[in-house]
N, C-alpha and C positions, 0 to 999 in steps of 0.2 A: 506492501500499501505505499503509497508517496506522501508525505507530510502536504499539506496544505498550506502555511503558514510563510511559504517563501509566495507563491501565489498572489493569498491572502493581502500580504504586508507592503509587495508593491501597487496591487490595484485601488485599496482605501489611498497608500500614498500619492497616487499620482489622481485620484477623486479628488486629497486633498489640494493637490494642487502645491504640492510641498516635495523640493529636493531631497535626497537622500541628504547629505550632511545637514539639511536645515533640522532636519524633524530626528534624526543623530543630535547634533546640540541643542533640540526644545525639547530632550528626556535628561538631558544630562553628560551627553559623550563628551567629551576632548575635542574642541571643531576640527583637531589638525586628523583625529582620527574618524572621524562623522561617517564620513562619506563609505570607503570605504569599511567599514565595522558595519553599515546598514548595507551596503552594496554583497558584500558579502552573505546576512543577513535574507537577502534574499534569490539569490541567487545556490538559497537550498547549501552553504557550506560551513553554515553555524546553525545554529540554533540559538532563540534567546533566552535566557531564563524567564523564568514567569515574573517575575519581576519590570523583569525588561519589557515585554511583550507586555502588562497591564499598563505600562506606563505611552504605552505607543498605541496602545486602542483608548488609551485616554486623548490622547493629541492628536488622532485619528477621527479622533467622537464616532467608533464604533465600540458596538460589547463583547471581552476579550473573546470568547464562543467563536465572533464570525474568526477569526484568525484559527478555528480547527473542525469551522465547515465541507464538505468535502463537494458539494455542488453552489453551485450561482441562485440555483432559488431558499435554498436551506439559510445560505448567507443573507441575502436579503428580508426573507423572511425575519433573522435575527437580529438587525439594523431595524426594521420597523417594529418588533417586539419591543426591544428596549426603549423607543421613544413614547411607548407610552408609560400611564401614569398605572399606577399601583394598583385599581381602579378598571382603568382596561384593562390591565392584565390577567386580572381578577373574571373578568367576562368574560375574555377570549377563551381561556381555558376553559371555563362551562360549556360555553357553546363548541370546543373541540372533541374534551369529552363526552357528549348533548352526540352530538356531529356520529359519533364514531361510536359510541355502541349501538347506532342505527345499519350499520352499514352490513 
């Protein structure tokens, strides 16, 4: 199974219109190494630790679980659900639970 993190990271960064270097610096990396480190993450040469991944998610305005989605539909759903209020999430959960029991 291929690691989805590199592709998700690159997609979220491009959508946010931010360079690898800028993202790295914004999450606390040294300016001199930020671009190279981010490039290694996007190429799949290295995997960021969970703390780094969480800082990236916050900076890119995506939920942490977005990076682990294996397909585009699930990734988009993760982003949309993350934007819902707690009350809206509860309503969606109830709706989906009821829908799945009738299938």
